[in-house]
C-alpha positions, 0 to 999 in steps of 0.5 A: 500500500502507498500514500500519494503525495504530490506525485511522490509515493510514500510506502507504509513500511510498518508491516503490522500497521499495514496488515491492521489497516488492510484487515480493517478495510477488508472487514468494513469494505473501505478503500485503504487510501480513504482511511489513510487520507482521513487519518492524515487529515485528522492528524493535520487537523489536530496539529493545526489546532496546536499551531493556531494556539501557539500563534494566538499565544505569541500574538497575546505575548506581543501585545503584552510586550508592547504594553510593557515597552510603552510603560517603561519607555519613559524610564529609558528616556530619563536615563539618556 
């Protein structure tokens, strides 16, 4: 079994995983590529949420850092 990605083929090399996938697909009469596509989509969706959370956190920190800079910029001006 292979996974198609932009004209490249990435084989599923874990024999136990491949066998489990093929047994599952045979039992439920599902195309293995459909299962792989859904699994990859779910995986990326989960990781996209992690990245979105990180970006949101960095944006909040940028706002906080800007507030701190504004608050203490007067102190630096007095030193010069």
